[in-house]
Backbone as JSON Lines, residues from 0, in Angstrom:
{"i":0,"aa":"M","n":[14.18,-67.2,-19.54],"ca":[14.46,-67.15,-18.11],"c":[14.04,-68.47,-17.5]}
{"i":1,"aa":"T","n":[14.97,-69.2,-16.9],"ca":[14.7,-70.53,-16.37],"c":[14.02,-70.45,-15.01]}
{"i":2,"aa":"L","n":[13.39,-71.57,-14.65],"ca":[12.73,-71.66,-13.35],"c":[13.78,-71.95,-12.31]}
{"i":3,"aa":"D","n":[14.33,-70.92,-11.69],"ca":[15.4,-71.11,-10.72],"c":[14.84,-71.11,-9.3]}
{"i":4,"aa":"G","n":[15.76,-71.28,-8.36],"ca":[15.35,-71.36,-6.95],"c":[14.71,-70.08,-6.45]}
{"i":5,"aa":"S","n":[15.12,-68.93,-6.99],"ca":[14.55,-67.67,-6.53],"c":[13.07,-67.58,-6.86]}
{"i":6,"aa":"I","n":[12.69,-68.11,-8.04],"ca":[11.28,-68.07,-8.44],"c":[10.45,-68.99,-7.55]}
{"i":7,"aa":"L","n":[11.0,-70.17,-7.26],"ca":[10.3,-71.11,-6.39],"c":[10.14,-70.52,-4.99]}
{"i":8,"aa":"A","n":[11.19,-69.87,-4.49],"ca":[11.13,-69.25,-3.15],"c":[10.11,-68.12,-3.14]}
{"i":9,"aa":"F","n":[10.11,-67.31,-4.2],"ca":[9.14,-66.22,-4.28],"c":[7.72,-66.75,-4.31]}
{"i":10,"aa":"T","n":[7.5,-67.82,-5.07],"ca":[6.15,-68.38,-5.19],"c":[5.64,-68.84,-3.82]}
{"i":11,"aa":"G","n":[6.5,-69.5,-3.06],"ca":[6.09,-69.96,-1.74],"c":[5.75,-68.81,-0.79]}
{"i":12,"aa":"I","n":[6.61,-67.79,-0.78],"ca":[6.37,-66.65,0.11],"c":[5.15,-65.86,-0.34]}
{"i":13,"aa":"A","n":[5.03,-65.66,-1.66],"ca":[3.89,-64.9,-2.19],"c":[2.58,-65.62,-1.9]}
{"i":14,"aa":"A","n":[2.59,-66.95,-1.93],"ca":[1.38,-67.71,-1.64],"c":[0.93,-67.48,-0.2]}
{"i":15,"aa":"L","n":[1.89,-67.45,0.71],"ca":[1.56,-67.2,2.11],"c":[1.03,-65.78,2.29]}
{"i":16,"aa":"L","n":[1.66,-64.82,1.63],"ca":[1.23,-63.43,1.76],"c":[-0.15,-63.21,1.13]}
{"i":17,"aa":"T","n":[-0.46,-63.97,0.08],"ca":[-1.73,-63.8,-0.62],"c":[-2.92,-64.15,0.28]}
{"i":18,"aa":"I","n":[-2.77,-65.16,1.12],"ca":[-3.9,-65.61,1.93],"c":[-4.02,-64.86,3.26]}
{"i":19,"aa":"L","n":[-3.07,-63.97,3.53],"ca":[-3.17,-63.19,4.76],"c":[-4.27,-62.14,4.61]}
{"i":20,"aa":"P","n":[-5.14,-61.98,5.63],"ca":[-6.21,-60.98,5.54],"c":[-5.66,-59.57,5.36]}
{"i":21,"aa":"G","n":[-6.32,-58.8,4.53],"ca":[-5.9,-57.43,4.28],"c":[-6.96,-56.69,3.48]}
{"i":22,"aa":"A","n":[-6.55,-55.59,2.86],"ca":[-7.49,-54.75,2.12],"c":[-8.11,-55.5,0.94]}
{"i":23,"aa":"D","n":[-7.32,-56.34,0.26],"ca":[-7.85,-57.06,-0.9],"c":[-8.99,-57.98,-0.5]}
{"i":24,"aa":"M","n":[-8.79,-58.75,0.56],"ca":[-9.81,-59.7,0.99],"c":[-11.04,-58.98,1.53]}
{"i":25,"aa":"A","n":[-10.84,-57.86,2.22],"ca":[-11.98,-57.09,2.73],"c":[-12.8,-56.53,1.57]}
{"i":26,"aa":"L","n":[-12.12,-56.06,0.53],"ca":[-12.82,-55.51,-0.63],"c":[-13.58,-56.61,-1.38]}
{"i":27,"aa":"V","n":[-12.95,-57.76,-1.56],"ca":[-13.62,-58.87,-2.24],"c":[-14.84,-59.34,-1.46]}
{"i":28,"aa":"A","n":[-14.73,-59.38,-0.13],"ca":[-15.88,-59.77,0.69],"c":[-17.01,-58.78,0.52]}
{"i":29,"aa":"K","n":[-16.69,-57.51,0.51],"ca":[-17.71,-56.47,0.35],"c":[-18.41,-56.6,-1.0]}
{"i":30,"aa":"V","n":[-17.64,-56.78,-2.06],"ca":[-18.23,-56.87,-3.4],"c":[-19.06,-58.15,-3.53]}
{"i":31,"aa":"T","n":[-18.58,-59.24,-2.97],"ca":[-19.33,-60.5,-3.03],"c":[-20.69,-60.36,-2.38]}
{"i":32,"aa":"L","n":[-20.74,-59.75,-1.21],"ca":[-21.99,-59.63,-0.46],"c":[-22.98,-58.68,-1.13]}
{"i":33,"aa":"L","n":[-22.46,-57.63,-1.74],"ca":[-23.35,-56.62,-2.32],"c":[-23.67,-56.86,-3.79]}
{"i":34,"aa":"D","n":[-22.72,-57.4,-4.54],"ca":[-22.88,-57.49,-5.99],"c":[-22.74,-58.9,-6.57]}
{"i":35,"aa":"G","n":[-22.36,-59.87,-5.75],"ca":[-22.28,-61.24,-6.23],"c":[-20.88,-61.67,-6.64]}
{"i":36,"aa":"R","n":[-20.77,-62.96,-6.9],"ca":[-19.46,-63.55,-7.19],"c":[-18.9,-63.11,-8.53]}
{"i":37,"aa":"R","n":[-19.75,-62.83,-9.51],"ca":[-19.24,-62.38,-10.81],"c":[-18.51,-61.05,-10.66]}
{"i":38,"aa":"A","n":[-19.13,-60.11,-9.95],"ca":[-18.48,-58.82,-9.71],"c":[-17.21,-59.01,-8.88]}
{"i":39,"aa":"A","n":[-17.26,-59.93,-7.91],"ca":[-16.08,-60.19,-7.08],"c":[-14.93,-60.72,-7.92]}
{"i":40,"aa":"F","n":[-15.23,-61.53,-8.94],"ca":[-14.17,-62.03,-9.82],"c":[-13.5,-60.87,-10.57]}
{"i":41,"aa":"F","n":[-14.32,-59.96,-11.12],"ca":[-13.74,-58.83,-11.84],"c":[-12.97,-57.9,-10.9]}
{"i":42,"aa":"T","n":[-13.45,-57.78,-9.66],"ca":[-12.69,-57.0,-8.67],"c":[-11.35,-57.66,-8.39]}
{"i":43,"aa":"S","n":[-11.36,-58.98,-8.23],"ca":[-10.11,-59.73,-8.03],"c":[-9.17,-59.55,-9.22]}
{"i":44,"aa":"L","n":[-9.75,-59.58,-10.42],"ca":[-8.95,-59.38,-11.64],"c":[-8.32,-57.99,-11.64]}
{"i":45,"aa":"G","n":[-9.1,-56.98,-11.21],"ca":[-8.56,-55.62,-11.13],"c":[-7.45,-55.49,-10.11]}
{"i":46,"aa":"I","n":[-7.64,-56.14,-8.95],"ca":[-6.6,-56.12,-7.92],"c":[-5.3,-56.71,-8.46]}
{"i":47,"aa":"C","n":[-5.41,-57.86,-9.11],"ca":[-4.21,-58.53,-9.63],"c":[-3.6,-57.77,-10.8]}
{"i":48,"aa":"A","n":[-4.44,-57.05,-11.57],"ca":[-3.93,-56.25,-12.68],"c":[-3.11,-55.06,-12.19]}
{"i":49,"aa":"G","n":[-3.31,-54.67,-10.94],"ca":[-2.54,-53.57,-10.4],"c":[-1.12,-53.98,-10.02]}
{"i":50,"aa":"L","n":[-0.87,-55.28,-9.85],"ca":[0.46,-55.74,-9.44],"c":[1.54,-55.46,-10.47]}
{"i":51,"aa":"P","n":[1.31,-55.69,-11.78],"ca":[2.34,-55.33,-12.75],"c":[2.68,-53.85,-12.77]}
{"i":52,"aa":"V","n":[1.71,-53.01,-12.39],"ca":[1.98,-51.57,-12.31],"c":[3.04,-51.31,-11.24]}
{"i":53,"aa":"H","n":[2.86,-51.93,-10.08],"ca":[3.84,-51.76,-9.0],"c":[5.18,-52.39,-9.38]}
{"i":54,"aa":"A","n":[5.14,-53.55,-10.05],"ca":[6.39,-54.2,-10.46],"c":[7.16,-53.35,-11.45]}
{"i":55,"aa":"T","n":[6.45,-52.75,-12.41],"ca":[7.1,-51.89,-13.39],"c":[7.68,-50.65,-12.73]}
{"i":56,"aa":"A","n":[6.89,-50.05,-11.83],"ca":[7.37,-48.85,-11.12],"c":[8.6,-49.18,-10.3]}
{"i":57,"aa":"S","n":[8.58,-50.34,-9.66],"ca":[9.74,-50.75,-8.86],"c":[10.96,-50.96,-9.74]}
{"i":58,"aa":"A","n":[10.77,-51.64,-10.87],"ca":[11.89,-51.92,-11.77],"c":[12.48,-50.65,-12.37]}
{"i":59,"aa":"L","n":[11.62,-49.69,-12.66],"ca":[12.08,-48.45,-13.28],"c":[12.54,-47.41,-12.25]}
{"i":60,"aa":"G","n":[12.4,-47.76,-10.98],"ca":[12.84,-46.86,-9.93],"c":[11.83,-45.81,-9.54]}
{"i":61,"aa":"L","n":[10.61,-45.87,-10.12],"ca":[9.61,-44.86,-9.8],"c":[9.14,-44.97,-8.36]}
{"i":62,"aa":"S","n":[9.09,-46.19,-7.84],"ca":[8.65,-46.37,-6.47],"c":[9.63,-45.76,-5.48]}
{"i":63,"aa":"L","n":[10.87,-45.53,-5.95],"ca":[11.87,-44.91,-5.07],"c":[11.41,-43.54,-4.62]}
{"i":64,"aa":"I","n":[10.59,-42.88,-5.44],"ca":[10.06,-41.57,-5.07],"c":[9.22,-41.68,-3.8]}
{"i":65,"aa":"L","n":[8.4,-42.74,-3.74],"ca":[7.56,-42.95,-2.55],"c":[8.41,-43.26,-1.33]}
{"i":66,"aa":"A","n":[9.55,-43.92,-1.55],"ca":[10.39,-44.29,-0.43],"c":[11.22,-43.12,0.08]}
{"i":67,"aa":"T","n":[11.51,-42.14,-0.78],"ca":[12.4,-41.05,-0.4],"c":[11.68,-39.71,-0.22]}
{"i":68,"aa":"S","n":[10.49,-39.56,-0.82],"ca":[9.77,-38.3,-0.74],"c":[8.6,-38.42,0.22]}
{"i":69,"aa":"A","n":[8.67,-37.71,1.33],"ca":[7.58,-37.76,2.31],"c":[6.31,-37.18,1.72]}
{"i":70,"aa":"E","n":[6.43,-36.15,0.88],"ca":[5.25,-35.52,0.3],"c":[4.53,-36.48,-0.65]}
{"i":71,"aa":"A","n":[5.31,-37.15,-1.53],"ca":[4.7,-38.08,-2.48],"c":[4.04,-39.24,-1.75]}
{"i":72,"aa":"F","n":[4.74,-39.76,-0.74],"ca":[4.18,-40.87,0.03],"c":[2.88,-40.45,0.7]}
{"i":73,"aa":"T","n":[2.86,-39.24,1.26],"ca":[1.66,-38.77,1.96],"c":[0.48,-38.62,1.02]}
{"i":74,"aa":"V","n":[0.73,-38.07,-0.17],"ca":[-0.36,-37.87,-1.14],"c":[-0.97,-39.21,-1.54]}
{"i":75,"aa":"V","n":[-0.12,-40.16,-1.92],"ca":[-0.62,-41.46,-2.34],"c":[-1.27,-42.21,-1.18]}
{"i":76,"aa":"K","n":[-0.68,-42.07,-0.01],"ca":[-1.2,-42.76,1.17],"c":[-2.61,-42.29,1.49]}
{"i":77,"aa":"F","n":[-2.83,-40.98,1.52],"ca":[-4.15,-40.46,1.86],"c":[-5.17,-40.71,0.75]}
{"i":78,"aa":"A","n":[-4.69,-40.75,-0.5],"ca":[-5.61,-41.1,-1.59],"c":[-6.11,-42.53,-1.44]}
{"i":79,"aa":"G","n":[-5.2,-43.43,-1.15],"ca":[-5.59,-44.82,-0.94],"c":[-6.45,-44.99,0.29]}
{"i":80,"aa":"A","n":[-6.1,-44.31,1.39],"ca":[-6.88,-44.4,2.62],"c":[-8.28,-43.86,2.43]}
{"i":81,"aa":"A","n":[-8.4,-42.75,1.71],"ca":[-9.72,-42.16,1.45],"c":[-10.58,-43.08,0.61]}
{"i":82,"aa":"Y","n":[-9.95,-43.74,-0.37],"ca":[-10.73,-44.64,-1.23],"c":[-11.23,-45.85,-0.45]}
{"i":83,"aa":"L","n":[-10.38,-46.45,0.37],"ca":[-10.8,-47.59,1.19],"c":[-11.9,-47.18,2.16]}
{"i":84,"aa":"T","n":[-11.76,-46.01,2.78],"ca":[-12.77,-45.53,3.73],"c":[-14.09,-45.28,3.03]}
{"i":85,"aa":"Y","n":[-14.03,-44.71,1.83],"ca":[-15.24,-44.47,1.05],"c":[-15.95,-45.78,0.74]}
{"i":86,"aa":"L","n":[-15.2,-46.8,0.33],"ca":[-15.8,-48.08,0.03],"c":[-16.44,-48.69,1.27]}
{"i":87,"aa":"G","n":[-15.77,-48.56,2.41],"ca":[-16.32,-49.09,3.65],"c":[-17.6,-48.4,4.07]}
{"i":88,"aa":"I","n":[-17.62,-47.06,3.98],"ca":[-18.81,-46.3,4.35],"c":[-19.98,-46.64,3.43]}
{"i":89,"aa":"R","n":[-19.68,-46.78,2.13],"ca":[-20.75,-47.11,1.18],"c":[-21.3,-48.5,1.46]}
{"i":90,"aa":"T","n":[-20.43,-49.43,1.85],"ca":[-20.88,-50.79,2.16],"c":[-21.82,-50.79,3.36]}
{"i":91,"aa":"I","n":[-21.45,-50.07,4.41],"ca":[-22.3,-49.99,5.6],"c":[-23.6,-49.28,5.27]}
{"i":92,"aa":"R","n":[-23.54,-48.23,4.48],"ca":[-24.74,-47.5,4.09],"c":[-25.7,-48.41,3.32]}
{"i":93,"aa":"D","n":[-25.16,-49.19,2.39],"ca":[-26.01,-50.09,1.62],"c":[-26.65,-51.16,2.49]}
{"i":94,"aa":"S","n":[-25.93,-51.6,3.54],"ca":[-26.46,-52.64,4.42],"c":[-27.59,-52.12,5.29]}
{"i":95,"aa":"L","n":[-27.72,-50.81,5.4],"ca":[-28.77,-50.22,6.24],"c":[-30.04,-49.9,5.45]}
{"i":96,"aa":"R","n":[-30.05,-50.21,4.16],"ca":[-31.24,-49.96,3.36],"c":[-32.39,-50.88,3.81]}
{"i":97,"aa":"P","n":[-33.63,-50.5,3.53],"ca":[-34.77,-51.38,3.82],"c":[-34.64,-52.7,3.09]}
{"i":98,"aa":"A","n":[-35.38,-53.7,3.55],"ca":[-35.26,-55.06,3.02],"c":[-35.49,-55.11,1.52]}
{"i":99,"aa":"V","n":[-36.46,-54.33,1.01],"ca":[-36.76,-54.35,-0.42],"c":[-35.56,-53.88,-1.23]}
{"i":100,"aa":"D","n":[-34.92,-52.79,-0.74],"ca":[-33.75,-52.26,-1.45],"c":[-32.58,-53.21,-1.37]}
{"i":101,"aa":"L","n":[-32.47,-53.91,-0.21],"ca":[-31.35,-54.82,-0.04],"c":[-31.4,-55.96,-1.05]}
{"i":102,"aa":"R","n":[-32.59,-56.43,-1.38],"ca":[-32.69,-57.51,-2.34],"c":[-32.17,-57.06,-3.7]}
{"i":103,"aa":"V","n":[-32.46,-55.81,-4.03],"ca":[-31.95,-55.26,-5.28],"c":[-30.44,-55.07,-5.21]}
{"i":104,"aa":"A","n":[-29.98,-54.53,-4.06],"ca":[-28.55,-54.27,-3.9],"c":[-27.75,-55.55,-3.9]}
{"i":105,"aa":"A","n":[-28.36,-56.66,-3.41],"ca":[-27.63,-57.92,-3.33],"c":[-27.48,-58.59,-4.69]}
{"i":106,"aa":"A","n":[-28.31,-58.18,-5.67],"ca":[-28.23,-58.79,-6.99],"c":[-26.96,-58.35,-7.69]}
{"i":107,"aa":"P","n":[-26.42,-59.19,-8.57],"ca":[-25.17,-58.86,-9.25],"c":[-25.37,-57.81,-10.35]}
{"i":108,"aa":"V","n":[-25.58,-56.56,-9.92],"ca":[-25.89,-55.5,-10.88],"c":[-24.66,-54.69,-11.28]}
{"i":109,"aa":"R","n":[-23.59,-54.79,-10.54],"ca":[-22.41,-54.0,-10.87],"c":[-21.75,-54.57,-12.13]}
{"i":110,"aa":"G","n":[-21.45,-53.71,-13.08],"ca":[-20.83,-54.16,-14.31],"c":[-19.4,-54.62,-14.07]}
{"i":111,"aa":"G","n":[-18.92,-55.47,-14.99],"ca":[-17.57,-55.99,-14.86],"c":[-16.52,-54.9,-14.9]}
{"i":112,"aa":"A","n":[-16.72,-53.9,-15.75],"ca":[-15.73,-52.82,-15.88],"c":[-15.64,-52.02,-14.59]}
{"i":113,"aa":"A","n":[-16.79,-51.72,-13.96],"ca":[-16.79,-50.96,-12.72],"c":[-16.16,-51.76,-11.59]}
{"i":114,"aa":"A","n":[-16.46,-53.05,-11.53],"ca":[-15.88,-53.89,-10.49],"c":[-14.37,-54.02,-10.68]}
{"i":115,"aa":"F","n":[-13.94,-54.16,-11.94],"ca":[-12.51,-54.23,-12.25],"c":[-11.81,-52.95,-11.82]}
{"i":116,"aa":"A","n":[-12.39,-51.8,-12.18],"ca":[-11.79,-50.51,-11.84],"c":[-11.68,-50.33,-10.33]}
{"i":117,"aa":"Q","n":[-12.69,-50.8,-9.61],"ca":[-12.66,-50.67,-8.15],"c":[-11.49,-51.45,-7.56]}
{"i":118,"aa":"G","n":[-11.28,-52.67,-8.04],"ca":[-10.16,-53.46,-7.56],"c":[-8.82,-52.89,-7.97]}
{"i":119,"aa":"W","n":[-8.75,-52.41,-9.22],"ca":[-7.48,-51.86,-9.72],"c":[-7.08,-50.62,-8.94]}
{"i":120,"aa":"L","n":[-8.05,-49.72,-8.72],"ca":[-7.76,-48.49,-7.99],"c":[-7.34,-48.77,-6.55]}
{"i":121,"aa":"S","n":[-8.01,-49.7,-5.9],"ca":[-7.69,-50.0,-4.5],"c":[-6.27,-50.53,-4.37]}
{"i":122,"aa":"N","n":[-5.78,-51.22,-5.41],"ca":[-4.42,-51.76,-5.37],"c":[-3.39,-50.71,-5.76]}
{"i":123,"aa":"V","n":[-3.64,-50.02,-6.86],"ca":[-2.67,-49.04,-7.36],"c":[-2.51,-47.87,-6.4]}
{"i":124,"aa":"L","n":[-3.58,-47.49,-5.7],"ca":[-3.51,-46.36,-4.77],"c":[-2.99,-46.74,-3.39]}
{"i":125,"aa":"N","n":[-2.54,-47.97,-3.24],"ca":[-2.02,-48.41,-1.94],"c":[-0.49,-48.31,-1.95]}
{"i":126,"aa":"P","n":[0.08,-47.31,-1.27],"ca":[1.54,-47.15,-1.3],"c":[2.27,-48.27,-0.6]}
{"i":127,"aa":"K","n":[1.58,-48.99,0.28],"ca":[2.22,-50.1,0.96],"c":[2.6,-51.2,-0.03]}
{"i":128,"aa":"V","n":[1.76,-51.39,-1.05],"ca":[2.08,-52.39,-2.07],"c":[3.3,-51.93,-2.87]}
{"i":129,"aa":"A","n":[3.34,-50.64,-3.21],"ca":[4.48,-50.1,-3.97],"c":[5.78,-50.26,-3.19]}
{"i":130,"aa":"L","n":[5.75,-49.91,-1.92],"ca":[6.96,-50.02,-1.1],"c":[7.32,-51.48,-0.86]}
{"i":131,"aa":"F","n":[6.31,-52.34,-0.74],"ca":[6.56,-53.76,-0.56],"c":[7.29,-54.33,-1.78]}
{"i":132,"aa":"Y","n":[6.81,-53.99,-2.98],"ca":[7.46,-54.47,-4.19],"c":[8.87,-53.91,-4.33]}
{"i":133,"aa":"L","n":[9.02,-52.65,-3.94],"ca":[10.33,-52.01,-4.06],"c":[11.38,-52.72,-3.2]}
{"i":134,"aa":"T","n":[10.97,-53.19,-2.03],"ca":[11.92,-53.83,-1.11],"c":[11.93,-55.35,-1.23]}
{"i":135,"aa":"F","n":[10.83,-55.94,-1.71],"ca":[10.7,-57.39,-1.73],"c":[11.24,-58.01,-3.01]}
{"i":136,"aa":"L","n":[10.88,-57.45,-4.17],"ca":[11.27,-58.06,-5.44],"c":[12.78,-58.14,-5.65]}
{"i":137,"aa":"P","n":[13.56,-57.09,-5.29],"ca":[15.01,-57.17,-5.54],"c":[15.7,-58.36,-4.89]}
{"i":138,"aa":"Q","n":[15.11,-58.9,-3.83],"ca":[15.71,-60.06,-3.17],"c":[15.69,-61.3,-4.05]}
{"i":139,"aa":"F","n":[14.85,-61.3,-5.09],"ca":[14.72,-62.46,-5.95],"c":[15.22,-62.17,-7.37]}
{"i":140,"aa":"I","n":[15.97,-61.09,-7.52],"ca":[16.52,-60.72,-8.83],"c":[18.04,-60.81,-8.77]}
{"i":141,"aa":"S","n":[18.62,-61.63,-9.63],"ca":[20.06,-61.81,-9.67],"c":[20.71,-60.71,-10.5]}
{"i":142,"aa":"P","n":[22.0,-60.46,-10.28],"ca":[22.68,-59.38,-11.01],"c":[22.58,-59.5,-12.53]}
{"i":143,"aa":"G","n":[22.56,-60.72,-13.06],"ca":[22.51,-60.88,-14.51],"c":[21.12,-60.87,-15.11]}
{"i":144,"aa":"D","n":[20.1,-60.75,-14.3],"ca":[18.72,-60.78,-14.8],"c":[18.32,-59.47,-15.43]}
{"i":145,"aa":"N","n":[17.38,-59.54,-16.37],"ca":[16.71,-58.35,-16.87],"c":[15.73,-57.92,-15.78]}
{"i":146,"aa":"V","n":[15.99,-56.79,-15.14],"ca":[15.23,-56.39,-13.95],"c":[13.75,-56.24,-14.25]}
{"i":147,"aa":"L","n":[13.41,-55.57,-15.36],"ca":[12.01,-55.36,-15.68],"c":[11.3,-56.67,-15.98]}
{"i":148,"aa":"A","n":[11.95,-57.52,-16.8],"ca":[11.33,-58.79,-17.17],"c":[11.14,-59.69,-15.96]}
{"i":149,"aa":"K","n":[12.14,-59.73,-15.09],"ca":[12.04,-60.58,-13.89],"c":[10.99,-60.03,-12.93]}
{"i":150,"aa":"S","n":[10.94,-58.73,-12.81],"ca":[9.94,-58.11,-11.92],"c":[8.53,-58.42,-12.4]}
{"i":151,"aa":"L","n":[8.31,-58.3,-13.71],"ca":[6.99,-58.59,-14.28],"c":[6.65,-60.07,-14.15]}
{"i":152,"aa":"L","n":[7.65,-60.94,-14.27],"ca":[7.42,-62.38,-14.09],"c":[6.97,-62.66,-12.66]}
{"i":153,"aa":"L","n":[7.65,-62.08,-11.69],"ca":[7.3,-62.29,-10.3],"c":[5.91,-61.72,-10.0]}
{"i":154,"aa":"A","n":[5.63,-60.54,-10.56],"ca":[4.3,-59.96,-10.37],"c":[3.23,-60.83,-11.01]}
{"i":155,"aa":"G","n":[3.56,-61.45,-12.16],"ca":[2.61,-62.35,-12.81],"c":[2.31,-63.57,-11.95]}
{"i":156,"aa":"I","n":[3.34,-64.11,-11.31],"ca":[3.14,-65.24,-10.4],"c":[2.25,-64.83,-9.24]}
{"i":157,"aa":"H","n":[2.53,-63.65,-8.68],"ca":[1.72,-63.13,-7.58],"c":[0.28,-62.94,-8.02]}
{"i":158,"aa":"A","n":[0.09,-62.44,-9.24],"ca":[-1.26,-62.2,-9.75],"c":[-2.02,-63.52,-9.94]}
{"i":159,"aa":"V","n":[-1.34,-64.54,-10.46],"ca":[-1.99,-65.84,-10.64],"c":[-2.43,-66.42,-9.3]}
{"i":160,"aa":"L","n":[-1.57,-66.3,-8.3],"ca":[-1.92,-66.77,-6.96],"c":[-3.14,-66.03,-6.43]}
{"i":161,"aa":"G","n":[-3.18,-64.72,-6.69],"ca":[-4.33,-63.93,-6.26],"c":[-5.6,-64.33,-6.97]}
{"i":162,"aa":"L","n":[-5.5,-64.64,-8.28],"ca":[-6.67,-65.02,-9.05],"c":[-7.16,-66.43,-8.69]}
{"i":163,"aa":"I","n":[-6.31,-67.2,-8.04],"ca":[-6.76,-68.5,-7.52],"c":[-7.42,-68.33,-6.17]}
{"i":164,"aa":"W","n":[-6.77,-67.55,-5.29],"ca":[-7.25,-67.43,-3.92],"c":[-8.48,-66.55,-3.78]}
{"i":165,"aa":"L","n":[-8.47,-65.37,-4.36],"ca":[-9.56,-64.42,-4.13],"c":[-10.92,-64.92,-4.62]}
{"i":166,"aa":"P","n":[-11.03,-65.54,-5.82],"ca":[-12.32,-66.1,-6.2],"c":[-12.78,-67.23,-5.28]}
{"i":167,"aa":"L","n":[-11.84,-68.04,-4.79],"ca":[-12.2,-69.09,-3.82],"c":[-12.72,-68.46,-2.53]}
{"i":168,"aa":"Y","n":[-12.08,-67.4,-2.12],"ca":[-12.52,-66.68,-0.92],"c":[-13.9,-66.08,-1.15]}
{"i":169,"aa":"A","n":[-14.13,-65.52,-2.34],"ca":[-15.44,-64.96,-2.67],"c":[-16.51,-66.05,-2.65]}
{"i":170,"aa":"Y","n":[-16.18,-67.22,-3.17],"ca":[-17.13,-68.34,-3.16],"c":[-17.5,-68.7,-1.72]}
{"i":171,"aa":"A","n":[-16.49,-68.76,-0.84],"ca":[-16.76,-69.09,0.56],"c":[-17.64,-68.04,1.22]}
{"i":172,"aa":"I","n":[-17.36,-66.77,0.94],"ca":[-18.17,-65.69,1.5],"c":[-19.6,-65.78,0.98]}
{"i":173,"aa":"D","n":[-19.75,-66.08,-0.3],"ca":[-21.07,-66.2,-0.89],"c":[-21.86,-67.35,-0.26]}
{"i":174,"aa":"R","n":[-21.19,-68.48,-0.01],"ca":[-21.86,-69.62,0.62],"c":[-22.3,-69.27,2.04]}
{"i":175,"aa":"I","n":[-21.44,-68.57,2.76],"ca":[-21.78,-68.17,4.12],"c":[-23.0,-67.25,4.1]}
{"i":176,"aa":"G","n":[-23.01,-66.33,3.13],"ca":[-24.13,-65.4,3.03],"c":[-25.43,-66.1,2.73]}
{"i":177,"aa":"L","n":[-25.38,-67.19,1.95],"ca":[-26.59,-67.93,1.62],"c":[-27.06,-68.79,2.78]}
{"i":178,"aa":"V","n":[-26.12,-69.39,3.49],"ca":[-26.49,-70.26,4.61],"c":[-27.02,-69.44,5.78]}
{"i":179,"aa":"V","n":[-26.38,-68.33,6.04],"ca":[-26.78,-67.5,7.18],"c":[-27.38,-66.2,6.64]}
{"i":180,"aa":"R","n":[-28.56,-66.31,6.06],"ca":[-29.18,-65.14,5.44],"c":[-29.45,-64.04,6.45]}
{"i":181,"aa":"G","n":[-29.84,-64.42,7.65],"ca":[-30.15,-63.41,8.66],"c":[-28.94,-62.59,9.07]}
{"i":182,"aa":"A","n":[-27.76,-63.16,8.87],"ca":[-26.53,-62.47,9.26],"c":[-25.89,-61.74,8.09]}
{"i":183,"aa":"R","n":[-26.55,-61.76,6.92],"ca":[-25.94,-61.16,5.73],"c":[-25.65,-59.68,5.92]}
{"i":184,"aa":"R","n":[-26.61,-58.95,6.5],"ca":[-26.37,-57.52,6.72],"c":[-25.18,-57.29,7.63]}
{"i":185,"aa":"W","n":[-25.07,-58.15,8.66],"ca":[-23.95,-57.98,9.6],"c":[-22.63,-58.34,8.94]}
{"i":186,"aa":"L","n":[-22.64,-59.31,8.03],"ca":[-21.43,-59.62,7.28],"c":[-21.02,-58.44,6.41]}
{"i":187,"aa":"E","n":[-22.02,-57.79,5.8],"ca":[-21.74,-56.61,4.98],"c":[-21.15,-55.5,5.85]}
{"i":188,"aa":"R","n":[-21.76,-55.28,7.01],"ca":[-21.27,-54.23,7.9],"c":[-19.87,-54.55,8.42]}
{"i":189,"aa":"L","n":[-19.62,-55.84,8.68],"ca":[-18.29,-56.24,9.14],"c":[-17.24,-55.98,8.07]}
{"i":190,"aa":"S","n":[-17.55,-56.33,6.81],"ca":[-16.58,-56.08,5.74],"c":[-16.41,-54.58,5.52]}
{"i":191,"aa":"G","n":[-17.5,-53.8,5.66],"ca":[-17.39,-52.35,5.54],"c":[-16.53,-51.75,6.64]}
{"i":192,"aa":"A","n":[-16.74,-52.24,7.87],"ca":[-15.93,-51.76,8.99],"c":[-14.46,-52.12,8.8]}
{"i":193,"aa":"A","n":[-14.21,-53.32,8.23],"ca":[-12.83,-53.73,7.99],"c":[-12.17,-52.81,6.97]}
{"i":194,"aa":"L","n":[-12.9,-52.41,5.93],"ca":[-12.34,-51.49,4.94],"c":[-12.03,-50.13,5.56]}
{"i":195,"aa":"I","n":[-12.96,-49.64,6.41],"ca":[-12.72,-48.36,7.07],"c":[-11.5,-48.45,7.98]}
{"i":196,"aa":"A","n":[-11.4,-49.55,8.75],"ca":[-10.26,-49.73,9.65],"c":[-8.94,-49.79,8.87]}
{"i":197,"aa":"L","n":[-8.96,-50.48,7.73],"ca":[-7.75,-50.54,6.91],"c":[-7.41,-49.18,6.33]}
{"i":198,"aa":"G","n":[-8.45,-48.4,5.96],"ca":[-8.2,-47.06,5.47],"c":[-7.58,-46.16,6.52]}
{"i":199,"aa":"V","n":[-8.12,-46.24,7.75],"ca":[-7.57,-45.44,8.86],"c":[-6.14,-45.87,9.17]}
{"i":200,"aa":"R","n":[-5.92,-47.2,9.15],"ca":[-4.57,-47.71,9.41],"c":[-3.59,-47.22,8.36]}
{"i":201,"aa":"L","n":[-4.03,-47.24,7.1],"ca":[-3.16,-46.75,6.02],"c":[-2.87,-45.27,6.17]}
{"i":202,"aa":"A","n":[-3.87,-44.5,6.62],"ca":[-3.68,-43.06,6.77],"c":[-2.61,-42.74,7.81]}
{"i":203,"aa":"F","n":[-2.49,-43.59,8.81],"ca":[-1.51,-43.35,9.87],"c":[-0.23,-44.17,9.66]}
{"i":204,"aa":"E","n":[-0.15,-44.84,8.51],"ca":[1.03,-45.66,8.22],"c":[2.25,-44.78,7.99]}
{"i":205,"aa":"R","n":[3.36,-45.21,8.55],"ca":[4.62,-44.51,8.34],"c":[5.5,-45.34,7.44]}
{"i":206,"aa":"R","n":[6.4,-44.64,6.75],"ca":[7.29,-45.37,5.84],"c":[8.25,-46.23,6.63]}
């Protein structure tokens, strides 16, 4: 499959979409503040690993169920919203611990597998990503292309962009947390509130 204009156009648009604030960035900020940059990297890896799942579902037509079935969309939507809200509440709860506990909580104690799973679940359980891929990817697939292969290629490009941006964002959040130590708890609470807000927004999202 050659590097055609559609791939270049997708790369440019995907790069812009990657840096827009959303659930992924809020989750990475939360993990960075509570568990450190190593855990944030594995969370970013999990988020990006969820993209081929959506690309495959879109190519095979599975995402069409979410677009046509109100019941399926509602189930997945509330599952994703509940998970984001849970993460936000836990982040705020952890930020309210006494100073001694916070020092322990701030250490990078979360294992890579758990951080990866957290990122993967937050992405796979987001029906907005599934519907986005269902409507967005076909615009860059030509009639003669292998739909599954092209979809996975585009998802791979999107994932690479995410793996470049999200760790850089985590590094910036980590530097801010170190420079402004007194504001660290408030940064944690802000990222937790952002996750809750995104969860509530997702719960009320319409197709």
